[in-house]
N, C-alpha and C positions, 0 to 999 in steps of 0.2 A: 666267403670269400675275403682275401686278404690283399687290401690296397695299398701294402707298404711298399714304398719306390725304394732301389736300393743304389744308396749312396756310391757303391763302387763303380758304378757307371759312370759317371760324373768325374770322379779323381783323376788329376793331372799330376804328374811327377813334379817333383820341385824342379829337375832339371829342365824338362819341359816348359816350366813356367819361367825358369829365368831367362831361356832362349829369347822371349818378348820382353824384357825389362830391361837388357843391355841397352848400348849405345845405339843399335839398329833400330830398337822400337823408337826411339825420338825422330825419326824420319817422319814427315809427313803425318804427325800425330794430332794434328788439330791447330789452330790459330794460333800465331806467335803470343806471347804475353804481352800486355798491354802496362805492365811494372806494376809499383806497389801501388794497392788498392785497397779500400777500406769498403765494408758491406753494412747497408742498412735495409732495414725492412719497414716499410710504410705503406697504409693503405688509405689512399685519396678519396674523396668523395666521388660517386659515380663521374657526375659530369666531367669531372678534373681529369678521372682517367681515362674516361672516351677521348678528351681532348689531347690527351698526351699519345694513345695509341694511334688516333688520326695522324697529328702532327709528325711522329715518330716515322710513321710508314710512308707519309710524303717525301718526306727527307731521305729514306732508307735505311733509317738509322734503328738500332734495336730500341726497346723502350728505356732500358739503364742508360746506354750511352745518349739519350736523347734528355732524361732526367738529369743525369750528371751536367750535362753541355750548359742547361737552363741554371742549376744551380753553381756550378765555377761561373758563369757572369753575374749571376747574381750577387757572389760573393766578392765580386772585383777580382776573379783569377781566371780571365777568358784563356790564357795561356796553358791551363788546364782543362779546358772543353774540349769533350772527343768531336772533332770534324765529321759533318757526312763524306760518304764515299763520293767519289767522283762520279759523274754522270757518265753514264755508257752510251757512248754514239750508236744509234741503233742502225743508221745509216752512214756508207762511206761517204767523204766528200768527192764530189765530181769535178774535175777538171775543167774548166771551159775550152772547147776546143776552137781555134781560131779557123 
């Protein structure tokens, strides 16, 4: 038995590929850039990681944004701290009827 998969069934022509990488491909392609960023990898102790997850979820923030906010404030640069998203009102305000 031959289980070799033929690659030609998955080949897309160069012209077809270019169609999706031009100006039109940028529309609705994800969230907007947050600007110039640096990347770090860290492995906090489990209780610290648990607290980060809990607090970030409570604030509606990603773990990375939550950690970046803590670090920015700790380093005296609060202007660079990501902000939690604005709360979504689940109920519409009802005007008092007199």
